[in-house]
C-alpha positions in Angstrom: -3.0 30.8 27.3 -6.5 30.7 25.6 -5.6 27.6 23.6 -4.2 25.8 26.6 -7.4 26.7 28.6 -9.4 25.1 25.8 -7.3 22.0 25.7 -7.7 21.6 29.5 -11.4 22.0 29.0 -11.7 19.3 26.4 -11.9 15.6 27.1 -13.1 12.5 25.2 -16.9 12.9 25.9 -18.5 9.5 26.6 -22.1 10.8 26.0 -23.4 13.4 23.6 -26.8 15.1 23.6 -27.5 15.1 19.9 -27.5 18.9 19.5 -26.4 20.0 16.1 -23.1 21.9 15.8 -23.4 25.0 13.7 -22.1 24.5 10.1 -19.6 27.3 10.4 -17.9 25.6 13.3 -17.8 22.3 11.4 -16.2 24.1 8.5 -13.6 25.7 10.6 -12.7 22.3 12.2 -12.4 20.8 8.7 -10.3 23.7 7.5 -7.9 23.2 10.5 -7.6 19.5 9.4 -7.0 20.6 5.8 -4.2 22.9 6.9 -2.4 20.2 8.8 1.1 19.3 7.7 1.7 16.0 6.0 4.7 14.2 4.6 5.8 15.7 1.3 2.6 17.7 1.4 0.7 14.8 -0.2 -2.3 14.8 2.2 -2.9 11.1 1.6 -6.3 10.9 3.1 -9.9 12.1 2.9 -12.4 13.1 5.5 -15.9 11.7 5.3 -18.4 13.8 7.2 -21.5 11.9 8.1 -24.7 13.7 9.1 -27.0 11.0 7.9 -28.5 9.3 11.0 -29.2 6.0 9.2 -25.5 5.7 8.3 -24.5 6.4 11.9 -26.9 3.7 13.0 -25.2 1.2 10.7 -21.8 2.1 12.0 -22.7 2.0 15.7 -22.8 -1.9 16.0 -19.3 -2.1 14.4 -18.0 0.6 16.7 -18.6 -1.4 19.8 -22.1 0.2 20.2 -20.6 3.4 21.5 -23.5 5.9 21.9 -21.5 8.9 20.7 -21.6 7.4 17.2 -25.3 8.0 16.9 -25.7 10.9 19.4 -23.0 13.1 17.9 -23.9 16.0 15.5 -21.3 15.0 12.8 -19.3 11.8 12.5 -15.9 12.4 10.9 -14.2 9.4 9.3 -10.5 9.9 8.5 -9.8 7.6 5.6 -6.3 7.1 4.4 -5.2 6.2 0.9 -4.9 2.4 0.5 -1.5 3.0 -1.2 0.5 5.6 -3.0 0.2 5.7 -6.8 1.8 7.8 -9.5 -1.5 9.5 -10.3 -2.0 10.5 -6.7 1.5 11.8 -6.3 1.4 13.7 -9.6 -2.0 15.3 -8.7 -0.5 17.0 -5.6 2.6 18.1 -7.4 0.6 19.4 -10.4 -1.7 21.2 -8.0 1.2 22.9 -6.2 2.6 24.1 -9.6 -0.8 25.4 -10.6 -1.5 27.3 -7.4 2.0 28.7 -7.2 2.1 29.6 -10.9 5.6 28.2 -11.6 7.7 25.1 -11.7 10.8 24.6 -9.6 13.6 22.3 -10.7 14.2 21.1 -7.2 10.6 20.4 -6.6 10.3 18.5 -9.9 13.4 16.4 -8.9 11.7 15.6 -5.6 8.5 14.5 -7.5 10.6 12.0 -9.5 12.3 10.7 -6.3 8.8 10.0 -4.8 7.6 8.4 -8.0 10.6 6.1 -8.0 10.0 5.1 -4.4 6.5 5.2 -2.9 4.4 3.4 -5.7 6.9 0.5 -5.6 6.4 -0.2 -1.9 4.1 -2.7 -0.4 0.5 -1.4 -0.3 0.1 -2.2 3.5 3.3 -0.2 4.2 2.0 2.7 2.2 -1.4 2.6 3.9 0.3 2.6 7.4 2.3 5.6 6.3 -0.8 7.4 4.9 -2.7 6.6 8.1 0.0 8.4 10.2 -0.5 11.5 8.1 -4.3 11.2 8.6 -3.7 11.2 12.4 -1.9 14.5 12.2 -5.0 16.1 10.6 -7.2 14.2 13.1 -5.3 15.7 16.0 -5.5 19.2 14.5 -9.3 18.7 14.2 -9.6 17.8 17.9 -7.7 21.0 18.8 -9.8 23.1 16.5 -13.0 21.6 18.0 -11.8 22.5 21.5 -11.1 26.0 20.3 -14.7 26.2 19.0 -16.1 24.9 22.3 -17.2 21.7 20.7 -16.6 18.2 22.0 -14.7 15.7 19.9 -14.2 12.0 20.9 -11.3 10.2 19.3 -12.3 6.6 18.5 -10.1 3.7 17.4 -12.5 1.1 18.8 -14.3 0.0 15.6 -14.0 -2.6 12.9 -12.4 -0.7 10.0 -13.2 -3.4 7.4 -16.9 -3.1 8.3 -16.8 0.7 8.2 -15.1 0.6 4.8 -17.9 -1.7 3.5 -20.7 0.5 4.9 -19.2 3.6 3.3 -17.8 2.0 0.1 -14.3 3.2 0.9 -12.3 0.4 -0.7 -13.9 1.2 -4.1 -12.5 4.7 -3.8 -9.0 3.5 -2.8 -9.5 4.4 0.8 -9.4 2.7 4.2 -10.8 4.0 7.4 -8.1 4.9 9.9 -9.9 6.7 12.8 -13.3 8.1 13.8 -14.1 11.5 15.3 -17.6 12.1 16.6 -18.3 15.9 16.9 -21.0 17.2 19.2 -21.8 18.4 22.6 -21.4 16.5 25.9 -24.4 15.2 27.8 -23.1 15.9 31.2 -25.8 14.1 33.3 -24.9 10.8 31.6 -21.2 11.1 31.2 -19.1 9.5 34.0 -16.0 11.3 32.8 -17.2 14.8 32.7 -16.2 15.9 36.2 -13.0 13.9 36.6 -9.7 15.8 36.7 -7.7 15.5 33.6 -4.6 13.3 34.2 -1.4 13.6 32.1 2.2 12.8 32.8 4.1 15.5 34.6 6.3 17.5 32.2 9.5 16.0 33.6 8.3 12.5 32.8 7.3 13.4 29.3 10.0 15.8 28.0 13.7 15.3 27.9 15.7 18.4 27.1 19.1 17.9 25.5 21.2 21.2 25.7 
């Protein structure tokens, strides 16, 4: 019940007060994102954590001048791989073998299946797939923030090409997928703060097939 209480407490804060979130909370939020499940365990994204106020000021105009960009404590940019490559796939499989301390024939066969499939696909198709994986971690970060009593505002309203340029993401083989300002709500300036959370009733959302 505690988790559900936290999720009922959270909302997409429209104004933040600029107070700094303790680093230990940020690290737990990032760890929750790191632990998120992804397709084939590839984790095809990176998380850019922006504390620098000048960089936030540069991003704000290309994020529809939303105040939470500059008034948040930390701005998280979830940046997906621009495509799948053999090097990227091999890195994760080699890392798995290193950490587990052994090689598994089935796992190695699976590696070869991915190597014969993903890198040959269109880069845009691969990016869209990677971005979906980034969203899983993004959602987990939102939940973790709520559990920490920290506000997190999901933002898709921004110019990804402009953000990529500001952060130099394309040179790193990355493309911005979604933004997540982290901070604390400024209740006296947030029109959404006292409104009742509205979600579909369970019977309109869930279909049970026995």
